[in-house]
Wavefront OBJ file of the C-alpha trace (Angstrom):
o trace
v -64.301 28.873 -32.523
v -67.427 27.554 -34.282
v -69.430 29.437 -36.907
v -72.227 30.464 -34.514
v -69.747 31.877 -32.010
v -67.982 33.826 -34.740
v -71.271 35.341 -35.910
v -72.142 36.398 -32.354
v -68.708 37.928 -31.753
v -68.816 39.915 -35.001
v -72.372 41.052 -34.288
v -71.393 42.187 -30.789
v -68.530 44.243 -32.200
v -70.923 45.915 -34.625
v -73.624 46.417 -31.985
v -71.144 48.379 -29.872
v -72.182 51.298 -32.092
v -75.845 50.320 -32.364
v -79.228 50.717 -30.681
v -79.189 54.463 -30.234
v -75.432 54.876 -30.514
v -75.023 54.202 -34.206
v -73.306 56.755 -36.403
v -73.366 56.628 -40.168
v -71.959 58.544 -43.098
v -73.623 61.849 -43.890
v -74.865 60.607 -47.262
v -76.584 57.642 -45.664
v -77.991 59.599 -42.737
v -79.548 62.165 -45.087
v -81.260 59.552 -47.251
v -85.037 59.312 -47.190
v -84.751 55.524 -47.401
v -85.344 53.387 -44.325
v -82.034 52.021 -43.027
v -82.085 48.485 -41.658
v -79.327 46.936 -39.527
v -79.576 43.202 -38.811
v -77.118 41.711 -36.309
v -74.805 44.599 -37.148
v -75.017 44.199 -40.939
v -76.677 46.817 -43.119
v -79.475 45.618 -45.402
v -78.622 46.641 -48.954
v -80.745 49.427 -50.430
v -82.045 48.187 -53.779
v -85.328 47.494 -55.537
v -86.399 45.382 -52.555
v -85.579 47.948 -49.870
v -87.557 48.301 -46.658
v -90.241 50.972 -46.623
v -92.360 52.739 -43.971
v -95.987 51.707 -43.566
v -97.847 53.794 -41.001
v -96.232 53.337 -37.585
v -94.079 50.406 -38.662
v -91.645 49.360 -41.384
v -92.029 46.604 -43.957
v -88.904 44.512 -44.573
v -88.123 42.199 -47.510
v -88.330 38.819 -45.803
v -85.901 36.760 -47.851
v -83.089 39.347 -47.790
v -83.522 40.174 -44.092
v -83.797 36.529 -43.054
v -80.665 35.644 -45.018
v -78.590 38.146 -43.045
v -80.046 36.684 -39.835
v -78.881 33.214 -41.003
v -82.281 31.793 -41.941
v -83.129 30.074 -45.212
v -86.538 31.165 -46.507
v -89.001 29.106 -48.529
v -92.514 29.972 -49.662
v -94.984 27.211 -50.502
v -97.464 28.861 -52.845
v -99.984 26.001 -52.772
v -100.454 26.339 -48.996
v -99.484 30.021 -48.704
v -96.930 29.017 -46.064
v -93.637 30.743 -45.258
v -90.866 28.694 -43.634
v -87.654 30.067 -42.127
v -85.029 27.458 -41.270
v -82.152 28.361 -38.951
v -79.503 26.482 -36.992
v -81.648 26.130 -33.868
v -85.052 27.292 -35.005
v -87.700 26.504 -37.583
v -90.356 29.171 -38.110
v -93.588 28.620 -40.010
v -96.303 31.109 -40.882
v -99.383 30.533 -43.008
v -100.441 33.824 -44.581
v -103.631 35.037 -42.924
v -103.139 33.125 -39.658
v -102.938 34.968 -36.329
v -99.831 33.143 -35.108
v -96.331 31.952 -35.970
v -95.264 28.378 -35.160
v -91.793 27.827 -33.699
v -90.142 24.403 -33.993
v -93.478 22.750 -34.875
v -94.896 23.205 -31.363
v -94.776 26.714 -29.888
v -97.311 29.239 -31.178
v -96.685 32.976 -30.908
v -99.167 35.716 -31.721
v -98.713 37.541 -35.000
v -101.756 39.395 -36.292
v -100.228 41.972 -38.632
v -100.430 41.758 -42.399
v -97.702 40.644 -44.773
v -97.531 42.207 -48.231
v -96.599 40.966 -51.693
v -94.975 43.835 -53.557
v -93.249 43.523 -56.927
v -93.833 39.770 -56.533
v -91.736 39.946 -53.376
v -92.806 39.138 -49.815
v -92.560 41.868 -47.166
v -93.245 41.473 -43.444
v -93.681 44.141 -40.744
v -91.014 44.578 -38.084
v -93.386 42.871 -35.621
v -92.778 39.594 -37.483
v -89.189 39.524 -36.246
v -90.310 40.548 -32.758
v -92.738 37.613 -32.695
v -89.956 35.299 -33.842
v -88.019 36.266 -30.697
v -85.509 38.838 -31.915
v -84.787 42.186 -30.274
v -86.139 44.963 -32.492
v -86.052 48.754 -32.429
v -87.454 51.398 -34.777
v -86.333 55.020 -34.567
v -88.748 56.902 -36.834
v -86.846 60.185 -36.453
v -83.615 58.590 -37.675
v -85.438 56.376 -40.202
v -83.558 53.453 -38.661
v -84.563 49.860 -37.904
v -82.353 47.514 -35.884
v -82.809 43.790 -35.315
v -80.540 41.658 -33.133
v -80.481 38.162 -31.709
v -81.047 38.094 -27.916
v -77.619 36.554 -27.270
v -75.933 39.434 -29.102
v -77.859 42.016 -27.088
v -77.085 40.167 -23.842
v -73.359 40.065 -24.621
v -73.250 43.801 -25.260
v -75.165 44.684 -22.087
v -72.949 42.410 -19.972
v -69.892 43.835 -21.716
v -70.874 47.410 -20.887
v -71.427 46.405 -17.260
v -68.118 44.571 -16.953
v -66.105 47.430 -18.488
v -67.699 50.071 -16.285
v -69.539 51.855 -19.109
v -72.598 52.502 -16.962
v -73.550 55.829 -18.526
v -73.286 54.311 -21.993
v -75.493 51.429 -20.902
v -78.092 53.831 -19.542
v -78.030 56.051 -22.624
v -78.448 53.229 -25.085
v -80.526 50.610 -23.337
v -82.471 52.081 -20.405
v -86.128 52.983 -20.815
v -87.336 56.200 -19.186
v -88.906 54.053 -16.480
v -85.601 52.301 -15.800
v -83.698 55.596 -15.682
v -86.046 56.785 -12.949
v -85.694 53.619 -10.893
v -81.923 53.036 -11.190
v -79.281 55.765 -11.521
v -75.840 55.186 -13.014
v -74.413 55.458 -9.494
v -76.839 52.801 -8.338
v -75.952 50.642 -11.331
v -72.251 50.968 -10.561
v -72.843 49.881 -6.949
v -75.047 47.031 -8.157
v -72.241 45.661 -10.323
v -69.567 46.301 -7.678
v -71.553 44.227 -5.173
v -71.753 41.466 -7.761
v -68.028 41.341 -8.495
v -67.028 41.747 -4.843
v -68.644 38.390 -4.124
v -68.324 36.584 -7.448
v -64.861 37.717 -8.527
v -63.597 38.775 -11.949
v -66.110 38.560 -14.781
v -65.202 35.993 -17.448
v -68.156 36.139 -19.842
v -71.623 34.811 -20.621
v -72.016 31.041 -20.378
v -75.565 30.737 -21.655
v -78.535 32.838 -22.735
v -82.247 32.066 -22.855
v -84.970 34.411 -24.035
v -88.707 34.285 -23.348
v -91.404 36.308 -25.094
v -93.955 37.927 -22.774
v -96.597 39.774 -24.792
v -94.956 43.151 -25.595
v -91.824 42.336 -23.594
v -88.870 39.987 -23.856
v -87.076 38.477 -20.887
v -83.422 37.577 -21.485
v -81.893 35.357 -18.818
v -78.126 34.888 -18.740
v -75.713 32.774 -16.775
v -72.583 34.843 -16.188
v -69.247 33.240 -15.450
v -67.061 34.789 -12.726
v -63.791 33.696 -11.120
v -65.469 32.479 -7.910
v -68.964 31.440 -8.978
v -71.542 31.694 -11.710
v -74.428 34.130 -11.365
v -77.702 34.795 -13.131
v -78.703 38.092 -14.692
v -82.129 38.805 -16.140
v -83.252 41.889 -17.984
v -86.638 42.593 -19.481
v -86.860 44.598 -22.707
v -89.890 46.473 -23.999
v -90.963 46.381 -27.645
v -88.456 49.172 -28.408
v -85.525 47.091 -27.181
v -85.116 49.146 -23.985
v -84.554 47.679 -20.516
v -87.526 48.061 -18.160
v -86.302 45.658 -15.474
v -82.895 44.364 -14.388
v -82.236 41.784 -11.699
v -79.383 39.518 -10.756
v -78.907 36.610 -8.404
v -75.789 35.215 -6.769
v -75.803 31.765 -5.154
v -74.562 31.473 -1.592
v -70.773 31.593 -1.556
l 1 2 3 4 5 6 7 8 9 10 11 12 13 14 15 16 17 18 19 20 21 22 23 24 25 26 27 28 29 30 31 32 33 34 35 36 37 38 39 40 41 42 43 44 45 46 47 48 49 50 51 52 53 54 55 56 57 58 59 60 61 62 63 64 65 66 67 68 69 70 71 72 73 74 75 76 77 78 79 80 81 82 83 84 85 86 87 88 89 90 91 92 93 94 95 96 97 98 99 100 101 102 103 104 105 106 107 108 109 110 111 112 113 114 115 116 117 118 119 120 121 122 123 124 125 126 127 128 129 130 131 132 133 134 135 136 137 138 139 140 141 142 143 144 145 146 147 148 149 150 151 152 153 154 155 156 157 158 159 160 161 162 163 164 165 166 167 168 169 170 171 172 173 174 175 176 177 178 179 180 181 182 183 184 185 186 187 188 189 190 191 192 193 194 195 196 197 198 199 200 201 202 203 204 205 206 207 208 209 210 211 212 213 214 215 216 217 218 219 220 221 222 223 224 225 226 227 228 229 230 231 232 233 234 235 236 237 238 239 240 241 242 243 244 245 246 247 248 249
């Protein structure tokens, strides 16, 4: 198993308890500090801890990006931040209204970054613009950031193991709860497997940013045929739309 696959598997195991289902020690839960979980790993609370700023949270870029497997550089002469990952290069010139992905794709980012204690902080929206799934629970003082493929694996895993109520509780928006009950979700998945056979896992994942929403499109492998599953997440990481497609069998 390659390094990327290992990271995804470990993150999925940690996310099983995340996004609304996370439980922490009493000492940590009672802290006034903002807690940050990135791909299942807790960001260390130290002198460069995250902190609330109005309706959002500011995160230390270098430390957060490192956990997410990006190398961060800052070119002072051009005021440019570069994040280099396995499949993605992200560039942002301080003061611009966009982020550049892989030298070509531009994504809106109009919020301010902050230098504090000679350290660079970015708002949570920075990671949303980059294409990660983000959630901020102000009541719990908790921020969570996950790669789309990790989120997709967990959602598909909950479907395939029949944990429909758990899926609804953790990932459904209020709008989605009104449009699709757990009974309806169970039937939806049963119809899928009746035609496609036993579920074997996700073959591929692609995510697309759509303003305040993210569309995650998956190819699911079954015993009889592959099938596509798409779910749309709002800016809180909750599902607002779910649709699947089976080819003719």
